[in-house]
C-alpha positions as CSV (number, residue, x, y, z in Angstrom):
1,X,40.1,12.5,11.6
2,X,39.2,16.2,11.1
3,X,35.6,16.8,9.9
4,X,34.5,19.2,7.3
5,X,32.7,22.4,8.3
6,X,30.2,22.2,5.3
7,X,28.9,19.9,2.6
8,X,26.8,20.0,-0.6
9,X,23.2,18.6,-0.9
10,X,21.1,18.2,-3.8
11,X,17.7,20.0,-3.6
12,X,14.6,20.0,-5.9
13,X,12.2,23.1,-5.7
14,X,9.2,23.9,-7.6
15,X,8.5,27.6,-7.9
16,X,5.2,29.6,-8.3
17,X,6.4,30.5,-11.7
18,X,6.0,26.9,-13.1
19,X,9.8,26.0,-13.0
20,X,11.5,23.1,-11.5
21,X,14.9,23.9,-10.1
22,X,17.7,21.5,-9.0
23,X,20.9,22.5,-7.5
24,X,23.5,21.9,-4.9
25,X,23.2,23.8,-1.7
26,X,26.0,24.3,0.8
27,X,25.0,23.2,4.3
28,X,26.7,23.4,7.7
29,X,28.3,20.0,8.7
30,X,25.8,18.4,11.1
31,X,26.1,17.3,14.7
32,X,24.5,13.9,15.3
33,X,22.1,13.4,18.0
34,X,22.5,10.6,20.5
35,X,21.1,8.0,18.4
36,X,22.2,9.3,15.0
37,X,25.3,8.7,12.8
38,X,26.8,10.9,9.8
39,X,27.6,8.9,6.7
40,X,30.2,9.9,4.2
41,X,28.0,9.1,1.2
42,X,30.1,7.1,-1.3
43,X,27.6,5.6,-3.6
44,X,23.9,6.2,-4.2
45,X,21.8,4.9,-7.0
46,X,19.3,6.7,-9.4
47,X,16.0,4.8,-9.0
48,X,12.7,5.7,-10.8
49,X,11.3,6.6,-7.2
50,X,14.1,9.0,-6.8
51,X,13.2,10.6,-10.1
52,X,9.7,11.2,-9.0
53,X,10.9,13.6,-6.3
54,X,13.7,15.0,-8.5
55,X,11.5,15.9,-11.5
56,X,7.9,15.3,-10.6
57,X,5.6,16.3,-13.6
58,X,7.9,18.7,-15.1
59,X,8.7,18.7,-18.8
60,X,12.0,17.2,-18.8
61,X,12.3,17.3,-22.8
62,X,12.8,21.0,-22.3
63,X,15.2,20.7,-19.4
64,X,18.4,22.8,-19.6
65,X,21.4,23.3,-17.2
66,X,23.9,26.2,-16.6
67,X,27.0,26.8,-14.5
68,X,29.6,24.4,-13.7
69,X,30.9,22.6,-10.8
70,X,29.0,23.0,-7.6
71,X,27.2,25.8,-9.3
72,X,25.4,23.6,-11.8
73,X,21.6,24.4,-12.0
74,X,19.1,22.3,-13.9
75,X,15.8,24.0,-14.9
76,X,12.7,22.4,-16.3
77,X,9.3,24.0,-17.1
78,X,6.1,22.7,-15.7
79,X,2.8,22.5,-17.4
80,X,-0.5,23.7,-15.8
81,X,-1.3,20.2,-15.3
82,X,1.9,19.5,-13.7
83,X,1.4,22.5,-11.4
84,X,-2.1,21.3,-10.4
85,X,-0.7,17.8,-9.4
86,X,2.4,19.2,-7.6
87,X,0.6,22.1,-5.8
88,X,1.4,20.8,-2.4
89,X,5.3,21.1,-3.0
90,X,5.3,24.7,-4.5
91,X,8.3,26.4,-2.7
92,X,9.6,23.5,-0.9
93,X,13.2,22.6,-1.1
94,X,13.0,18.8,-1.3
95,X,16.2,16.6,-0.6
96,X,16.6,13.8,-3.0
97,X,18.1,10.2,-2.9
98,X,16.2,7.3,-1.2
99,X,19.2,5.1,-0.4
100,X,22.8,4.7,-0.6
101,X,26.1,3.6,1.3
102,X,29.1,5.0,2.7
103,X,31.3,5.2,5.8
104,X,30.3,6.4,9.3
105,X,32.4,9.2,10.4
106,X,30.6,10.8,13.2
107,X,28.2,9.2,15.6
108,X,25.9,10.2,18.7
109,X,27.0,9.1,22.2
110,X,24.5,6.2,22.3
111,X,25.9,2.6,22.2
112,X,24.1,1.7,18.9
113,X,25.5,4.7,17.4
114,X,29.1,4.5,18.6
115,X,29.1,0.9,17.5
116,X,28.8,1.9,13.9
117,X,31.8,4.4,13.9
118,X,34.2,3.7,11.0
119,X,31.9,0.9,9.5
120,X,30.5,0.8,5.9
121,X,26.9,0.9,6.0
122,X,23.9,1.3,3.9
123,X,20.8,3.4,4.8
124,X,17.4,4.4,3.6
125,X,17.1,8.3,4.3
126,X,15.6,10.4,1.4
127,X,18.6,12.7,1.4
128,X,21.3,10.6,0.1
129,X,22.1,12.9,-2.9
130,X,24.7,14.7,-0.8
131,X,28.4,14.4,0.3
132,X,27.2,13.6,3.9
133,X,23.9,12.3,5.1
134,X,22.6,12.0,8.9
135,X,20.4,9.0,9.7
136,X,19.2,7.0,12.9
137,X,21.6,4.4,13.8
138,X,18.9,1.8,13.9
139,X,18.1,2.6,10.2
140,X,21.7,1.5,9.0
141,X,22.5,-1.9,7.5
142,X,26.2,-2.7,8.4
143,X,27.8,-4.3,5.4
144,X,30.0,-7.4,5.5
145,X,33.7,-6.7,5.4
146,X,34.1,-8.0,1.8
147,X,31.3,-5.5,0.6
148,X,32.0,-2.0,-0.6
149,X,29.7,0.9,-0.6
150,X,29.1,0.5,-4.2
151,X,28.1,-3.2,-3.3
152,X,25.5,-1.9,-0.9
153,X,24.2,1.2,-2.5
154,X,21.2,-0.4,-3.9
155,X,20.5,-2.8,-1.2
156,X,17.3,-1.3,0.3
157,X,14.8,-0.2,-2.5
158,X,15.1,-2.9,-5.1
159,X,15.9,-5.9,-2.9
160,X,13.4,-5.2,-0.2
161,X,10.7,-4.3,-2.9
162,X,11.4,-7.8,-4.6
163,X,11.3,-9.5,-1.2
164,X,8.2,-7.9,-0.1
165,X,6.4,-8.6,-3.1
166,X,6.9,-12.3,-2.3
167,X,5.8,-11.8,1.2
168,X,2.8,-10.0,0.1
169,X,1.8,-12.9,-2.0
170,X,2.1,-15.2,1.1
171,X,0.3,-12.9,3.4
172,X,-2.7,-12.4,1.2
173,X,-3.0,-16.2,0.3
174,X,-1.8,-16.2,-3.4
175,X,0.6,-18.9,-4.8
176,X,2.2,-17.1,-7.8
177,X,3.0,-13.9,-9.1
178,X,2.8,-11.6,-12.3
179,X,5.3,-8.8,-12.7
180,X,5.8,-6.1,-15.3
181,X,8.8,-4.4,-16.4
182,X,10.3,-7.7,-15.5
183,X,13.9,-7.3,-17.2
184,X,14.6,-4.5,-14.8
185,X,17.1,-4.5,-12.2
186,X,14.4,-5.3,-9.7
187,X,12.7,-7.8,-12.1
188,X,15.9,-9.8,-12.3
189,X,16.1,-9.8,-8.5
190,X,12.6,-11.1,-8.3
191,X,13.3,-13.9,-10.7
192,X,16.3,-15.1,-8.6
193,X,14.2,-14.8,-5.4
194,X,11.4,-16.7,-6.9
195,X,13.6,-19.4,-8.3
196,X,15.3,-19.9,-4.9
197,X,12.1,-20.1,-3.1
198,X,10.0,-22.1,-5.4
199,X,7.5,-19.5,-6.5
200,X,6.0,-19.4,-10.0
201,X,6.5,-15.9,-11.6
202,X,5.1,-14.6,-15.0
203,X,7.3,-12.0,-16.5
204,X,5.8,-9.3,-18.7
205,X,8.3,-7.5,-20.9
206,X,8.1,-5.2,-24.0
207,X,10.9,-6.4,-26.4
208,X,12.6,-9.7,-27.5
209,X,16.0,-8.6,-26.1
210,X,14.4,-8.5,-22.6
211,X,12.9,-11.9,-23.3
212,X,16.6,-13.3,-23.8
213,X,17.7,-11.4,-20.6
214,X,15.3,-13.2,-18.5
215,X,15.9,-16.6,-20.3
216,X,19.6,-16.3,-19.4
217,X,18.5,-16.0,-15.8
218,X,16.5,-19.2,-16.0
219,X,12.9,-17.8,-16.1
220,X,10.2,-20.1,-17.1
221,X,7.2,-17.9,-18.0
222,X,8.0,-14.8,-20.1
223,X,5.5,-12.9,-22.1
224,X,6.1,-10.2,-24.6
225,X,3.5,-7.5,-24.6
226,X,4.4,-6.4,-28.3
227,X,3.7,-10.0,-29.6
228,X,0.7,-10.5,-31.7
229,X,-0.2,-13.6,-29.4
230,X,0.3,-11.5,-26.1
231,X,-3.1,-12.0,-24.5
232,X,-3.2,-15.6,-25.4
233,X,0.4,-16.1,-24.1
234,X,-0.3,-14.3,-21.0
235,X,-3.4,-16.2,-20.1
236,X,-1.5,-19.5,-20.7
237,X,1.2,-18.4,-18.4
238,X,-1.2,-17.5,-15.7
239,X,-3.2,-20.5,-16.2
240,X,-0.2,-22.7,-15.8
241,X,1.1,-20.9,-12.7
242,X,-2.2,-20.2,-11.1
243,X,-1.0,-16.6,-10.3
244,X,-3.8,-14.2,-9.0
245,X,-1.5,-11.5,-7.7
246,X,0.4,-9.0,-9.8
247,X,2.8,-6.1,-9.4
248,X,2.6,-3.4,-12.2
249,X,5.5,-0.9,-12.5
250,X,3.9,1.0,-15.3
251,X,0.9,2.2,-13.5
252,X,-1.0,3.9,-16.4
253,X,-2.5,2.5,-19.5
254,X,-4.4,-0.7,-19.9
255,X,-1.7,-3.2,-18.5
256,X,-3.5,-3.8,-15.2
257,X,-6.7,-4.4,-17.0
258,X,-5.1,-6.8,-19.5
259,X,-3.6,-8.7,-16.5
260,X,-7.0,-9.0,-14.8
261,X,-8.6,-10.1,-18.0
262,X,-6.1,-12.9,-18.5
263,X,-6.5,-14.0,-14.8
264,X,-10.3,-14.3,-15.3
265,X,-9.7,-16.0,-18.6
266,X,-7.4,-18.5,-17.0
267,X,-9.8,-19.1,-14.2
268,X,-12.6,-19.8,-16.9
269,X,-10.5,-22.8,-18.1
270,X,-11.1,-24.6,-14.9
271,X,-14.4,-26.5,-14.8
272,X,-16.9,-25.1,-12.4
273,X,-20.2,-23.5,-11.9
274,X,-20.9,-20.6,-14.2
275,X,-21.7,-17.3,-12.4
276,X,-22.6,-13.9,-13.9
277,X,-20.1,-12.5,-11.3
278,X,-17.2,-14.1,-12.6
279,X,-14.5,-16.3,-10.8
280,X,-14.8,-16.5,-7.0
281,X,-11.0,-16.3,-6.5
282,X,-9.9,-12.7,-5.7
283,X,-7.6,-11.3,-8.4
284,X,-5.4,-8.5,-7.3
285,X,-3.1,-5.9,-9.3
286,X,-0.8,-3.7,-7.2
287,X,0.5,-0.6,-9.0
288,X,3.8,0.3,-7.4
289,X,5.5,2.4,-10.2
290,X,4.6,5.1,-12.7
291,X,6.6,4.2,-15.8
292,X,3.3,5.3,-17.7
293,X,2.0,8.6,-16.5
294,X,-1.3,8.2,-18.4
295,X,-4.5,7.3,-16.6
296,X,-5.1,3.9,-15.6
297,X,-7.9,2.3,-17.8
298,X,-10.0,-0.6,-16.6
299,X,-12.4,-2.3,-19.0
300,X,-14.0,-4.4,-16.0
301,X,-14.5,-7.6,-18.1
302,X,-13.3,-9.8,-15.1
303,X,-16.1,-10.4,-12.9
304,X,-16.4,-8.9,-9.4
305,X,-13.7,-10.6,-7.5
306,X,-10.7,-8.3,-8.4
307,X,-8.9,-5.2,-7.0
308,X,-6.6,-2.6,-8.1
309,X,-4.6,-0.5,-5.6
310,X,-1.5,1.2,-4.7
311,X,1.5,-0.6,-3.0
312,X,4.4,1.1,-1.4
313,X,7.5,-0.4,0.2
314,X,7.7,1.8,3.4
315,X,4.0,1.1,4.2
316,X,4.4,-2.8,3.7
317,X,7.5,-2.7,6.0
318,X,5.6,-0.7,8.5
319,X,2.8,-3.2,8.4
320,X,4.9,-6.3,8.9
321,X,6.8,-4.8,11.8
322,X,10.5,-4.4,12.7
323,X,11.2,-8.1,13.3
324,X,10.0,-9.4,9.9
325,X,11.6,-6.5,8.2
326,X,15.1,-7.1,9.9
327,X,14.7,-10.7,8.5
328,X,14.3,-9.4,5.0
329,X,17.3,-7.1,5.6
330,X,19.5,-9.8,6.8
331,X,18.9,-11.9,3.8
332,X,19.8,-8.9,1.5
333,X,23.0,-8.5,3.4
334,X,24.1,-12.3,3.0
335,X,23.0,-12.4,-0.7
336,X,24.4,-8.9,-1.6
337,X,26.9,-10.2,-4.4
338,X,24.5,-13.0,-5.6
339,X,20.7,-12.5,-5.7
340,X,20.8,-8.9,-4.9
341,X,23.9,-7.8,-6.8
342,X,23.4,-4.4,-8.8
343,X,25.2,-3.6,-12.0
344,X,25.7,0.0,-13.0
345,X,26.5,1.2,-16.6
346,X,27.4,4.7,-15.4
347,X,29.0,6.3,-12.2
348,X,28.6,10.1,-12.1
349,X,29.1,12.9,-9.8
350,X,26.7,15.1,-8.0
351,X,27.3,17.8,-10.6
352,X,27.0,15.6,-13.5
353,X,23.7,14.3,-12.3
354,X,22.5,18.0,-12.9
355,X,23.9,18.1,-16.6
356,X,20.9,18.1,-18.9
357,X,22.6,15.7,-21.4
358,X,23.1,13.3,-18.7
359,X,19.8,13.7,-17.1
360,X,18.2,12.9,-20.5
361,X,20.0,9.6,-20.4
362,X,18.9,8.4,-17.0
363,X,15.6,10.0,-17.3
364,X,14.9,7.6,-20.1
365,X,14.8,4.7,-17.8
366,X,16.3,2.3,-20.4
367,X,16.5,-1.5,-19.4
368,X,20.0,-2.6,-18.7
369,X,21.0,1.0,-17.9
370,X,21.5,2.0,-14.3
371,X,23.3,5.2,-13.0
372,X,25.2,5.3,-9.8
373,X,25.9,8.8,-8.1
374,X,29.4,9.0,-6.3
375,X,29.1,12.1,-4.2
376,X,32.6,12.4,-3.3
377,X,33.7,12.7,-6.9
378,X,34.6,16.1,-8.5
379,X,33.2,18.5,-6.0
């Protein structure tokens, strides 16, 4: 097949004039190195982690777009606080799109690259919001014959994050988990994994309709943070499961502190020697998202055996090594249409992803809504 001479790629740039600009830029078609392949990107999801690169700390409530087709440009103002936080990226043209899937249409001359020619693969690259993407052949996950690019578009970030949460639990000596934003796409995957693997999971949600979503999945422990009995319910669930490890998708506010307080309260129900330093079993909350951009507030009413820290998927995968990481990837490939199935409410083009009205919808990060970019559409 004849290859194109150029392609479009989405870039996000922060100017010194405190303006965020997102646009499609035309680039020459790449020539893959020996161990690389070029993927014709056919499906790539919009995840919260992608939006962090796309928009950063810009004021998206004042975003606007102009132009049409490949010339569409999205602009948003940035506050002085946002400029201070994003100082390191001023003037940089950042590619966007952590993961996606498509067909390999060009490959370097190494055996591993040539073996992928013509195959549908998923990849984690950081530049998937483009018509084509060049990645190392070893970073590709070949999909099974019955799987389409849309099936495999979201098979890295959410599935591997959910699996890695359970692996973190095992490695650090915990026996059960707490998860916030639990009705999300990732949260639903985590429920399926925990049920299959016999791991108790405490789910924290914000609304009653989210409780129903998880009940329909067979979740046993669901706590609604908007309930008047929230802290009692949370403590009861943690006491029942023995959970001492939590993953918090919100990041800001008091949620991490509330979880630690409930863990300490649950520990206090078990008879034992009193200590002014609290329970001796370590309680850990990892912040892995930033749905709440306010400061993280800790009341410190939970003794001295606790920790709050950041958790990032690439760092964890690097820690466990390639062999263990490949085992997780193989599980994802085998269960792509069951445990790790993703459902999309909207399929949009690259240009539509820059339309201010559409951006407002996916920027809201509404539970139950997930957007898929199809880069081959309408360019």
